[in-house]
N, C-alpha and C positions, 0 to 999 in steps of 0.2 A: 772598518777600513774598505774603501774601493779599489775595485780591479787596478787601478793605475796605481795607485800606493804600494799593491803587493805586488806588482813588476815590478818598481823602481825597488822595492827590498830586498826583493827576490834576486834583484843581479847586481845590487849594491854590494855583497863578498866578492863577485867577479873585478869589479873594479880596482880593488884593493891591491891586486896582483900585479897590476901596470899604473897602478897609481902615482908611484915615485918618478917612471920615465914621464910619465906624459906633466907630471908638476917642473919636471926639468925642460920638458918642451916649452912650455908656456913662459918662461922665461927669453925664449928666442924666437918665442912665433909674433907674425907680422900679425895686422889688423884684417879683418875679413870685409869686404866691402858688401854692407849691407843697400840692397834695392828698396830703392822706396816706391811703396807701392801707394797710390794714390785710388783710392775706393771712394764710395760713396756709402755709408753703414746706413744710409734711410734710404736706399735705393729699392729697386723691386726686387722678389725674391730671387731671380734670375740672377740679378746685380749682384745682390750676396750671397750667392752660391759661388757667382764667378772669383768675387774680389776673396772668398777663403780659400778655393783652388791656389790662385794665386798666392796666396801667403805664404799656404802649404804648400808651393814650391820655389816660394822663394827662402823658406826655412830649411827644407831638403838640400838646397842648393848649398847653405851654409854649413850642413850637419856635414855633406860630402868634403866641401873645403878642411872641414877641420879633422875629421876623420883620415884623408890623406896626408896631412901634416903629421898628425901624431903618429902615424903609420911610419913614414918615415922615421921618425925618431927614435923607432922601437928597433929593440933586436930581430932576428928572424923567429927565435922563439915567441917572443912576445906578441910581434904583429898575427902571429898562429893564432893565437890565444883571443888578441882581440879581435880576431875576424869572427871566429866561433862564435864569440858575445857581442856582436854586432850582428850576425844573421840570427841569432834566439832574438836578441831585442827585436827587428824588423818582424820576424813573424809574431811575437806576442803583441807590438804596437799594432800591427793590423789588425790581428784578432780583436784587442782590446775594443778598436776603434769602428769595428764592425760591428761588436757586440753593443756599444755603447750607443750606434745610431740607428740598431734594429728595430726602434719602436716608431721610428719615422721611415723605414722601409714602405716606397712605393710615393711616398709624399715628394712634394717639391723642395721640402725644407732637409732630406733626407742630405743631399751634398755638402749643406752647410755643416750640417752637426759633424758629419761622417770628416770633411777636412779640417772641419777647425779642430776635431780630436787631432786630429794626424800631424796638424801643426801644432799644437800644444804638447804633446808628446815628441817631436821631433824637436822643439826648442829644448826641452826638460834634456834629452840626448846628449844635445850640443853642449850644454853646459856640464854634463857630467863628464864627458870626453876633454874638459878645460879645466879638471879639477885633478 
């Protein structure tokens, strides 16, 4: 089992406590606009790195929008709980991605690996908030 899966499994019990409120919220949630990214995945390493960063920024924006909408639907107590869970998740995500990109540290591919990991983890978190 990879570290990423351990993080998701470890955080899963915390999601259960707010699952009912989040599910109820999804009935009323509006669609979040996705920014169209026009990246050339056959470009230079610098272009690939820039594309990975741009994709992560877009995914992070979508996560923040989803998080704000979910927070608005929760009671004060559930908001505090979700806020703590989100902070823990952010710390764990950053550690995980630094560790996954560590072998490429100092190399030109490092940003692609690091931001690719951040993007993937952020997409998973956005989906988890939607359940």
